[in-house]
GURONU-992713 format. One record per residue (C-alpha): residue number from 1; residue in one letter; x, y, z. Coordinates in Angstrom, 3 decimals. Example, Ala and Ser with C-alpha at 12.3 -4.5 7.8 and 13.67 -1.06 7.14 Angstrom:
BEGIN
{1; A; {12.300; -4.500; 7.800}}
{2; S; {13.670; -1.060; 7.140}}
***
This chain:
BEGIN
{1; M; {51.675; 7.489; -16.941}}
{2; Q; {51.128; 8.119; -13.228}}
{3; F; {48.230; 5.653; -13.264}}
{4; L; {47.687; 2.344; -15.009}}
{5; P; {43.975; 1.951; -15.874}}
{6; V; {42.452; -1.320; -14.701}}
{7; L; {39.202; -2.516; -16.262}}
{8; L; {37.491; -5.171; -14.170}}
{9; W; {34.731; -7.300; -15.637}}
{10; T; {32.105; -5.721; -13.425}}
{11; D; {33.368; -2.244; -14.360}}
{12; A; {32.879; -2.974; -18.049}}
{13; L; {29.379; -4.366; -17.501}}
{14; I; {28.388; -1.440; -15.283}}
{15; W; {29.394; 1.128; -17.885}}
{16; I; {27.680; -0.891; -20.616}}
{17; L; {24.533; -0.823; -18.509}}
{18; V; {24.897; 2.948; -18.083}}
{19; A; {25.219; 3.351; -21.852}}
{20; V; {22.133; 1.182; -22.434}}
{21; T; {20.179; 3.222; -19.891}}
{22; V; {21.165; 6.494; -21.566}}
{23; A; {20.233; 5.062; -24.966}}
{24; F; {16.848; 3.927; -23.638}}
{25; G; {16.276; 7.381; -22.163}}
{26; A; {17.016; 8.996; -25.525}}
{27; Y; {14.708; 6.512; -27.264}}
{28; A; {11.896; 7.083; -24.759}}
{29; A; {12.224; 10.864; -25.123}}
{30; R; {11.392; 10.561; -28.841}}
{31; H; {8.270; 8.423; -28.385}}
{32; E; {5.149; 9.851; -26.788}}
{33; H; {3.783; 6.484; -25.595}}
{34; L; {6.926; 6.120; -23.432}}
{35; R; {7.065; 9.747; -22.323}}
{36; V; {3.548; 9.629; -20.892}}
{37; P; {4.185; 7.018; -18.147}}
{38; W; {7.546; 8.550; -17.235}}
{39; R; {5.855; 11.945; -16.876}}
{40; Q; {3.407; 10.288; -14.518}}
{41; V; {6.359; 8.978; -12.478}}
{42; A; {7.869; 12.469; -12.438}}
{43; R; {4.681; 13.870; -10.872}}
{44; R; {5.004; 11.665; -7.774}}
{45; P; {6.757; 13.530; -4.909}}
{46; L; {7.866; 10.333; -3.159}}
{47; A; {9.213; 8.924; -6.415}}
{48; M; {11.234; 12.057; -7.131}}
{49; G; {12.621; 12.155; -3.607}}
{50; A; {13.590; 8.493; -3.924}}
{51; L; {15.184; 9.217; -7.302}}
{52; V; {17.461; 11.834; -5.715}}
{53; V; {18.607; 9.275; -3.126}}
{54; L; {19.153; 6.636; -5.824}}
{55; A; {21.136; 9.153; -7.896}}
{56; A; {23.441; 9.760; -4.923}}
{57; Y; {24.016; 6.028; -4.489}}
{58; V; {24.599; 5.509; -8.216}}
{59; T; {27.092; 8.394; -8.328}}
{60; L; {29.139; 6.857; -5.526}}
{61; G; {28.933; 3.452; -7.193}}
{62; L; {30.162; 4.812; -10.527}}
{63; L; {33.044; 6.663; -8.859}}
{64; D; {34.015; 3.342; -7.296}}
{65; S; {33.886; 1.632; -10.713}}
{66; V; {36.828; 3.508; -12.271}}
{67; H; {39.898; 1.542; -11.168}}
{68; F; {43.626; 2.069; -11.618}}
{69; R; {47.018; 1.174; -10.162}}
{70; E; {49.355; 3.897; -8.984}}
{71; R; {52.846; 4.202; -10.418}}
{72; L; {55.779; 3.321; -8.143}}
{73; P; {59.337; 4.709; -8.335}}
{74; P; {61.142; 3.025; -11.256}}
{75; V; {63.795; 0.383; -10.625}}
{76; D; {66.650; 0.097; -13.145}}
{77; G; {64.719; 2.349; -15.499}}
{78; E; {61.676; 0.040; -15.602}}
{79; S; {58.225; 1.344; -14.771}}
{80; R; {56.461; -0.320; -11.885}}
{81; Y; {52.895; -0.090; -10.662}}
{82; S; {51.415; -0.860; -7.292}}
{83; P; {49.686; -4.247; -6.963}}
{84; E; {46.869; -2.503; -5.074}}
{85; V; {43.926; -1.564; -7.273}}
{86; K; {42.235; 1.689; -6.274}}
{87; S; {39.263; 3.634; -7.556}}
{88; V; {38.372; 7.301; -7.949}}
{89; L; {36.280; 7.011; -4.800}}
{90; D; {39.375; 5.806; -2.946}}
{91; L; {41.155; 9.010; -3.945}}
{92; L; {38.270; 11.116; -2.678}}
{93; L; {38.215; 9.160; 0.591}}
{94; A; {41.988; 8.990; 0.985}}
{95; G; {41.785; 10.643; 4.400}}
{96; L; {39.505; 7.923; 5.745}}
{97; R; {41.758; 5.215; 4.316}}
{98; E; {44.864; 6.630; 5.973}}
{99; R; {43.380; 7.311; 9.417}}
{100; R; {43.342; 3.786; 10.800}}
{101; E; {43.280; 2.864; 14.460}}
{102; R; {44.560; -0.243; 16.202}}
{103; T; {41.127; -1.779; 16.815}}
{104; Y; {37.539; -0.921; 17.723}}
{105; S; {36.462; 2.596; 18.589}}
{106; A; {32.931; 3.920; 19.011}}
{107; P; {31.443; 6.720; 16.865}}
{108; F; {32.952; 10.120; 17.735}}
{109; A; {35.169; 8.480; 20.359}}
{110; V; {38.534; 9.810; 21.472}}
{111; Y; {39.458; 6.654; 23.367}}
{112; A; {39.659; 3.043; 22.197}}
{113; H; {36.672; 0.833; 22.878}}
{114; A; {38.555; -1.824; 24.860}}
{115; K; {40.919; -1.373; 27.766}}
{116; E; {44.617; -2.071; 27.375}}
{117; T; {47.438; -2.501; 29.849}}
{118; M; {49.295; 0.797; 29.977}}
{119; E; {52.415; 1.820; 31.881}}
{120; R; {52.323; 5.038; 33.852}}
{121; P; {55.313; 7.397; 34.248}}
{122; D; {55.995; 5.991; 37.726}}
{123; G; {56.388; 2.467; 36.294}}
{124; S; {53.055; 1.084; 37.524}}
{125; R; {50.728; -0.703; 35.134}}
{126; V; {47.028; -0.058; 34.843}}
{127; R; {44.242; -1.077; 32.445}}
{128; E; {42.763; 1.977; 30.767}}
{129; H; {41.201; 3.051; 27.493}}
{130; P; {44.095; 4.437; 25.376}}
{131; R; {43.768; 7.567; 23.248}}
{132; L; {43.111; 6.992; 19.558}}
{133; R; {45.772; 7.743; 16.972}}
{134; H; {43.522; 9.944; 14.843}}
{135; G; {40.041; 10.288; 16.352}}
{136; G; {39.901; 13.495; 18.372}}
{137; V; {43.680; 13.817; 18.366}}
{138; H; {43.359; 17.582; 17.852}}
{139; L; {41.777; 17.971; 21.298}}
{140; D; {44.052; 18.958; 24.154}}
{141; D; {41.277; 18.142; 26.605}}
{142; P; {39.255; 15.023; 25.645}}
{143; E; {36.442; 16.201; 27.904}}
{144; A; {35.772; 19.023; 25.451}}
{145; R; {34.749; 16.551; 22.755}}
{146; N; {30.995; 17.226; 22.940}}
{147; D; {31.392; 20.972; 22.580}}
{148; D; {33.856; 20.496; 19.708}}
{149; V; {31.496; 18.117; 17.878}}
{150; L; {28.552; 20.512; 18.244}}
{151; Q; {30.661; 23.414; 16.995}}
{152; R; {31.820; 21.499; 13.933}}
{153; I; {28.270; 20.295; 13.224}}
{154; G; {27.177; 23.931; 13.224}}
{155; T; {29.970; 24.911; 10.848}}
{156; A; {29.226; 22.037; 8.458}}
{157; T; {25.492; 22.765; 8.570}}
{158; V; {26.044; 26.412; 7.635}}
{159; A; {28.304; 25.372; 4.739}}
{160; G; {25.769; 22.782; 3.585}}
{161; L; {22.909; 25.276; 3.713}}
{162; A; {24.990; 27.728; 1.701}}
{163; A; {25.690; 25.106; -0.985}}
{164; W; {22.026; 24.086; -1.032}}
{165; T; {20.958; 27.738; -1.363}}
{166; V; {23.232; 28.198; -4.371}}
{167; I; {21.701; 25.126; -6.020}}
{168; V; {18.151; 26.309; -5.318}}
{169; I; {18.925; 29.775; -6.708}}
{170; G; {20.353; 28.188; -9.847}}
{171; L; {17.214; 26.081; -10.353}}
{172; V; {14.972; 29.088; -9.714}}
{173; M; {16.863; 31.083; -12.348}}
{174; W; {16.500; 28.175; -14.772}}
{175; R; {12.728; 27.875; -14.210}}
{176; R; {12.055; 31.629; -13.995}}
{177; R; {9.740; 33.039; -16.586}}
{178; N; {10.337; 36.344; -18.312}}
{179; D; {7.549; 38.179; -16.487}}
{180; E; {8.245; 36.719; -13.027}}
{181; T; {10.244; 37.859; -10.058}}
{182; W; {12.504; 35.389; -8.299}}
{183; P; {10.345; 35.160; -5.135}}
{184; R; {7.275; 34.469; -7.282}}
{185; T; {9.122; 31.697; -9.132}}
{186; L; {10.258; 30.148; -5.862}}
{187; R; {6.723; 30.233; -4.443}}
{188; R; {5.379; 28.662; -7.630}}
{189; L; {7.890; 25.826; -7.433}}
{190; M; {7.384; 25.201; -3.713}}
{191; R; {3.564; 25.249; -3.951}}
{192; G; {3.535; 22.550; -6.600}}
{193; E; {2.138; 24.670; -9.436}}
{194; E; {4.298; 22.761; -11.923}}
{195; P; {3.983; 19.084; -12.877}}
{196; V; {7.390; 18.229; -11.378}}
{197; P; {7.322; 18.199; -7.530}}
{198; W; {10.203; 20.626; -7.010}}
{199; R; {9.520; 20.901; -3.285}}
{200; A; {10.264; 17.205; -2.797}}
{201; L; {13.418; 17.546; -4.900}}
{202; F; {14.574; 20.600; -2.943}}
{203; L; {13.952; 19.027; 0.469}}
{204; T; {15.521; 15.678; -0.368}}
{205; S; {18.589; 17.197; -1.996}}
{206; G; {18.927; 19.615; 0.928}}
{207; A; {18.869; 16.770; 3.449}}
{208; L; {21.497; 14.846; 1.464}}
{209; I; {23.734; 17.908; 1.143}}
{210; L; {23.548; 18.564; 4.886}}
{211; L; {24.370; 14.941; 5.693}}
{212; A; {27.262; 14.907; 3.211}}
{213; A; {28.657; 18.206; 4.509}}
{214; N; {28.547; 17.048; 8.139}}
{215; A; {30.024; 13.638; 7.323}}
{216; A; {32.824; 15.142; 5.226}}
{217; W; {33.746; 17.783; 7.817}}
{218; L; {33.439; 15.645; 10.955}}
{219; S; {35.309; 12.695; 9.428}}
{220; R; {38.415; 14.903; 9.225}}
{221; Y; {38.584; 14.912; 13.013}}
{222; Y; {36.578; 11.912; 14.236}}
{223; H; {35.480; 8.457; 13.176}}
{224; V; {31.846; 9.331; 12.538}}
{225; L; {30.653; 5.709; 12.513}}
{226; G; {33.498; 4.239; 14.560}}
{227; T; {36.100; 1.685; 13.486}}
{228; D; {36.094; -2.089; 13.066}}
{229; Q; {38.331; -4.825; 14.475}}
{230; V; {41.354; -3.829; 12.380}}
{231; G; {40.825; -0.108; 12.955}}
{232; Q; {39.329; 0.694; 9.538}}
{233; D; {36.749; 3.468; 9.421}}
{234; V; {33.210; 2.040; 9.252}}
{235; L; {31.979; 5.024; 7.211}}
{236; L; {34.563; 4.159; 4.542}}
{237; K; {33.441; 0.521; 4.478}}
{238; S; {29.785; 1.544; 4.228}}
{239; L; {30.451; 3.862; 1.289}}
{240; K; {32.628; 1.275; -0.469}}
{241; S; {29.858; -1.320; -0.041}}
{242; I; {27.493; 0.732; -2.198}}
{243; R; {29.123; -0.498; -5.392}}
{244; T; {28.709; -4.137; -4.376}}
{245; G; {25.014; -3.656; -3.687}}
{246; L; {24.455; -1.873; -6.993}}
{247; V; {26.420; -4.507; -8.925}}
{248; I; {24.368; -7.331; -7.420}}
{249; G; {21.119; -5.485; -8.056}}
{250; T; {21.816; -4.438; -11.649}}
{251; L; {24.220; -6.887; -13.301}}
{252; T; {22.090; -9.829; -12.214}}
{253; T; {19.381; -8.305; -14.372}}
{254; L; {21.624; -8.499; -17.452}}
{255; V; {21.933; -12.243; -16.902}}
{256; M; {18.273; -12.802; -16.044}}
{257; L; {16.554; -10.837; -18.823}}
{258; P; {17.764; -12.814; -21.881}}
{259; F; {16.643; -16.128; -20.354}}
{260; A; {13.311; -14.813; -19.082}}
{261; M; {12.347; -12.845; -22.190}}
{262; A; {13.423; -15.383; -24.805}}
{263; L; {11.997; -18.458; -23.087}}
{264; G; {8.865; -16.806; -21.697}}
{265; V; {7.805; -15.246; -24.999}}
{266; A; {8.703; -18.402; -26.955}}
{267; A; {6.662; -20.607; -24.610}}
{268; G; {3.580; -18.421; -24.856}}
{269; Y; {3.793; -17.745; -28.591}}
{270; F; {4.712; -21.124; -30.079}}
{271; R; {2.972; -23.296; -27.458}}
{272; G; {3.018; -27.064; -28.158}}
{273; W; {6.212; -28.942; -27.432}}
{274; V; {8.176; -25.684; -27.091}}
{275; D; {5.922; -24.653; -24.209}}
{276; D; {6.203; -28.103; -22.618}}
{277; V; {10.010; -28.112; -22.718}}
{278; I; {10.320; -24.594; -21.298}}
{279; Q; {7.775; -25.300; -18.568}}
{280; Y; {9.671; -28.451; -17.599}}
{281; L; {12.929; -26.477; -17.542}}
{282; Y; {11.812; -23.677; -15.213}}
{283; T; {9.728; -26.017; -13.052}}
{284; T; {12.770; -28.223; -12.496}}
{285; L; {15.006; -25.251; -11.775}}
{286; S; {12.468; -23.791; -9.347}}
{287; S; {12.406; -27.088; -7.460}}
{288; I; {16.121; -26.829; -6.589}}
{289; P; {16.767; -24.825; -3.395}}
{290; G; {18.406; -21.631; -4.595}}
{291; V; {20.775; -21.300; -1.643}}
{292; L; {22.142; -24.810; -2.172}}
{293; L; {22.703; -24.194; -5.879}}
{294; I; {24.474; -20.901; -5.176}}
{295; A; {26.581; -22.485; -2.425}}
{296; A; {27.659; -25.335; -4.723}}
{297; A; {28.607; -22.903; -7.493}}
{298; I; {30.561; -20.577; -5.173}}
{299; L; {32.417; -23.477; -3.538}}
{300; S; {33.356; -24.804; -6.990}}
{301; L; {34.684; -21.364; -7.912}}
{302; Q; {36.691; -21.219; -4.684}}
{303; L; {38.249; -24.566; -5.513}}
{304; Y; {39.183; -23.347; -8.996}}
{305; M; {40.757; -20.190; -7.547}}
{306; A; {42.746; -22.232; -5.043}}
{307; L; {44.088; -24.539; -7.792}}
{308; H; {44.804; -21.704; -10.266}}
{309; P; {46.173; -18.763; -8.274}}
{310; D; {48.098; -17.450; -11.299}}
{311; S; {44.861; -16.728; -13.164}}
{312; F; {44.351; -13.531; -11.164}}
{313; A; {47.028; -10.837; -11.168}}
{314; T; {45.674; -8.896; -8.181}}
{315; V; {43.430; -9.475; -5.199}}
{316; A; {40.903; -7.080; -6.754}}
{317; E; {40.619; -9.266; -9.875}}
{318; R; {40.073; -12.331; -7.716}}
{319; S; {37.336; -10.609; -5.709}}
{320; D; {35.772; -9.203; -8.870}}
{321; A; {35.625; -12.652; -10.464}}
{322; R; {33.724; -14.025; -7.485}}
{323; L; {31.359; -11.041; -7.506}}
{324; L; {30.656; -11.488; -11.216}}
{325; F; {30.164; -15.231; -10.763}}
{326; L; {27.682; -14.557; -7.960}}
{327; C; {25.736; -12.243; -10.278}}
{328; V; {25.637; -14.974; -12.920}}
{329; I; {24.395; -17.593; -10.457}}
{330; L; {21.740; -15.260; -9.059}}
{331; G; {20.627; -14.435; -12.601}}
{332; V; {20.406; -18.102; -13.601}}
{333; T; {18.295; -18.918; -10.545}}
{334; S; {15.996; -15.858; -10.621}}
{335; W; {14.656; -15.752; -14.189}}
{336; T; {11.850; -18.255; -13.662}}
{337; G; {9.345; -15.823; -12.103}}
{338; L; {9.539; -13.315; -14.961}}
{339; C; {9.458; -16.186; -17.458}}
{340; R; {6.108; -17.339; -16.070}}
{341; L; {4.689; -13.820; -16.272}}
{342; L; {5.810; -13.344; -19.875}}
{343; R; {4.480; -16.753; -20.880}}
{344; G; {1.024; -15.954; -19.512}}
{345; E; {0.946; -12.496; -21.092}}
{346; T; {2.107; -13.838; -24.460}}
{347; L; {-0.565; -16.576; -24.394}}
{348; K; {-3.151; -13.814; -24.078}}
{349; L; {-1.588; -11.546; -26.701}}
{350; R; {-1.336; -14.186; -29.423}}
{351; E; {-5.135; -14.473; -29.466}}
{352; V; {-5.878; -10.759; -29.963}}
{353; E; {-7.223; -9.557; -33.297}}
{354; Y; {-4.244; -7.599; -34.615}}
{355; I; {-1.851; -10.532; -34.139}}
{356; Q; {-4.348; -12.896; -35.782}}
{357; A; {-4.600; -10.421; -38.662}}
{358; A; {-0.798; -10.319; -38.946}}
{359; H; {-0.794; -14.120; -39.215}}
{360; A; {-3.466; -14.003; -41.912}}
{361; L; {-1.478; -11.440; -43.907}}
{362; G; {1.560; -13.729; -43.883}}
{363; S; {3.814; -11.827; -41.462}}
{364; S; {6.767; -13.823; -40.195}}
{365; H; {7.139; -14.949; -36.614}}
{366; V; {10.121; -12.648; -36.124}}
{367; S; {8.122; -9.650; -37.360}}
{368; I; {5.144; -10.433; -35.120}}
{369; L; {7.320; -10.992; -32.054}}
{370; S; {9.367; -7.835; -32.564}}
{371; R; {6.547; -5.480; -33.583}}
{372; H; {3.544; -6.719; -31.627}}
{373; V; {4.479; -9.053; -28.777}}
{374; L; {7.667; -7.623; -27.257}}
{375; P; {6.471; -3.979; -27.084}}
{376; N; {3.334; -5.129; -25.269}}
{377; V; {5.182; -7.131; -22.598}}
{378; M; {7.894; -4.588; -21.870}}
{379; H; {5.854; -3.042; -19.060}}
{380; L; {6.044; -6.378; -17.231}}
{381; V; {9.787; -6.532; -17.814}}
{382; L; {10.355; -3.007; -16.502}}
{383; I; {8.121; -3.495; -13.459}}
{384; T; {9.792; -6.795; -12.562}}
{385; V; {13.290; -5.365; -12.949}}
{386; V; {12.707; -2.408; -10.643}}
{387; L; {10.889; -4.545; -8.077}}
{388; D; {13.541; -7.284; -8.060}}
{389; F; {16.371; -4.802; -7.453}}
{390; S; {15.585; -4.523; -3.749}}
{391; G; {15.342; -8.285; -3.349}}
{392; L; {18.719; -8.819; -4.976}}
{393; V; {20.417; -6.259; -2.712}}
{394; L; {18.993; -8.048; 0.322}}
{395; A; {19.969; -11.425; -1.156}}
{396; E; {23.634; -10.403; -1.194}}
{397; A; {23.463; -9.597; 2.520}}
{398; V; {21.874; -12.950; 3.308}}
{399; L; {24.320; -14.953; 1.169}}
{400; S; {27.358; -13.170; 2.616}}
{401; Y; {25.963; -13.771; 6.099}}
{402; V; {25.889; -17.540; 5.504}}
{403; G; {29.337; -17.481; 3.889}}
{404; V; {28.497; -18.073; 0.212}}
{405; G; {28.302; -14.455; -0.933}}
{406; V; {31.005; -12.125; -2.161}}
{407; D; {34.679; -12.560; -1.346}}
{408; P; {35.570; -11.750; 2.290}}
{409; T; {37.999; -9.080; 1.043}}
{410; T; {35.199; -7.280; -0.806}}
{411; D; {33.502; -4.417; 0.986}}
{412; S; {29.813; -5.246; 1.247}}
{413; W; {26.995; -4.782; 3.703}}
{414; G; {26.608; -8.545; 3.902}}
{415; N; {30.212; -8.956; 5.041}}
{416; M; {29.711; -6.176; 7.584}}
{417; I; {26.633; -7.928; 8.971}}
{418; N; {28.466; -11.252; 8.955}}
{419; G; {31.339; -9.742; 10.924}}
{420; A; {28.905; -8.214; 13.415}}
{421; R; {27.848; -11.633; 14.689}}
{422; L; {30.818; -11.886; 17.030}}
{423; E; {30.940; -8.157; 17.644}}
{424; M; {27.433; -8.148; 19.098}}
{425; A; {28.497; -10.828; 21.588}}
{426; R; {31.417; -8.768; 22.929}}
{427; E; {31.390; -6.990; 26.238}}
{428; P; {31.078; -4.081; 25.823}}
{429; M; {29.012; -4.647; 22.682}}
{430; V; {30.215; -3.371; 19.286}}
{431; W; {27.007; -2.300; 17.560}}
{432; W; {28.005; 0.401; 15.070}}
{433; S; {29.104; -1.857; 12.172}}
{434; L; {25.726; -3.580; 12.130}}
{435; A; {23.882; -0.271; 12.524}}
{436; A; {25.830; 1.363; 9.670}}
{437; A; {25.191; -1.538; 7.286}}
{438; F; {21.519; -1.554; 8.243}}
{439; V; {21.049; 2.200; 7.702}}
{440; F; {22.819; 2.296; 4.323}}
{441; M; {21.062; -0.830; 3.029}}
{442; F; {17.678; 0.237; 4.411}}
{443; T; {17.957; 3.646; 2.728}}
{444; L; {18.840; 2.129; -0.647}}
{445; V; {16.116; -0.524; -0.515}}
{446; L; {13.477; 1.958; 0.689}}
{447; A; {14.310; 4.423; -2.086}}
{448; A; {14.256; 1.633; -4.671}}
{449; N; {10.884; 0.390; -3.420}}
{450; L; {9.308; 3.852; -3.464}}
{451; F; {10.557; 4.512; -6.986}}
{452; S; {9.554; 1.050; -8.234}}
{453; D; {6.015; 1.517; -6.866}}
{454; A; {5.651; 4.668; -8.957}}
{455; V; {7.032; 2.905; -12.039}}
{456; R; {4.651; -0.006; -11.542}}
{457; D; {1.634; 2.290; -11.240}}
{458; A; {2.665; 4.253; -14.327}}
{459; F; {3.401; 1.313; -16.620}}
{460; D; {0.712; -1.120; -15.510}}
{461; P; {-2.070; -0.767; -18.092}}
{462; R; {-4.712; -1.754; -15.501}}
{463; L; {-3.766; 1.226; -13.294}}
{464; R; {-3.459; 3.896; -15.978}}
{465; K; {-5.917; 6.752; -15.829}}
***
């Protein structure tokens, strides 16, 4: 085999979560009471535009969650594989990985950011900005950079518009009725005469396609977002950080939900000493500063890794273990809020007539919880999950900034922001790493918030029309 598949723990959990999501979608499609709120979400233009952005992020995250090790030339007839673990996204971004500079360079620059001592042909030495190894190397005259960039932006924009037009034509053909002409179908979709806001989908997907086309074409000749201290392309780091943000925002939920649902429903349903014990548990846990608990857990893991270096075959496995452990710690410390909500809702539900009737008819506790209680608290679970996603993505940035987040070798927006502390104090200032992390994280969090608002309005019984 040319590649040796590598399955990291977070990879396995991500694909399990994808399978669960697909299964839930198939289940919801067969039940009208679940289709109704999701149809209401699908009618919101902002929600659908945000969904397109989230789909782009998720696609990049999934491409970065298929890992492998490349095969090396055999030695003495034995197969060998590279110790470096790569992903499918690394293959797609191979050009960005290979075009590394010596140190900092600004976006679209052709010269290095800092001056270096250079020797002229006559033997004299002078401090100048040296030419980059890859950025703008195709230019014979560096002064022609602006014209070259504008020309390539025009070319990429035309290609992006062509790709977007093909997609729109395909969707129009799919939605075209038998007695309609294509222009009439397009006008109907753009005017919002269908329940799904196709105009928002068209505009959002068009903007993403144009951005992707320009970034892909310009990055072949320039460093679109500049380079960092070791000369690595900042656009590559920003794209690779998407997976870390998605892992923190989603896998933490897998850890949090079992604790919150089991304890919250049990406290509200059984009451008595069960309620007292669970209340004491989450009250005590809420009293411990979360950052201190996370810091203690991460430092303990670091000590274990230092004492047992043979437990991890590659650097990627070591970084993945710390990322997974961070998800577990965040999940253990973030289930208390949902637990309180479920406890209060279950206390109210256990007094309603149909649950009292089930008790009188001799139904078991398991039957009542599974048939009557859990289905009626799932809207709280779904709303909390989608709302907490944004907070967890931001939490990773904060924890990495204070040094107790993901491994320093892991690409993440938090590590980029942490590294920008000294960069912002340089003269001249290096601002593009911080700006890139901010833009990518802001876009993800904004899209998640817009989509979660629509989900909350659709599933909250008090807001249903």
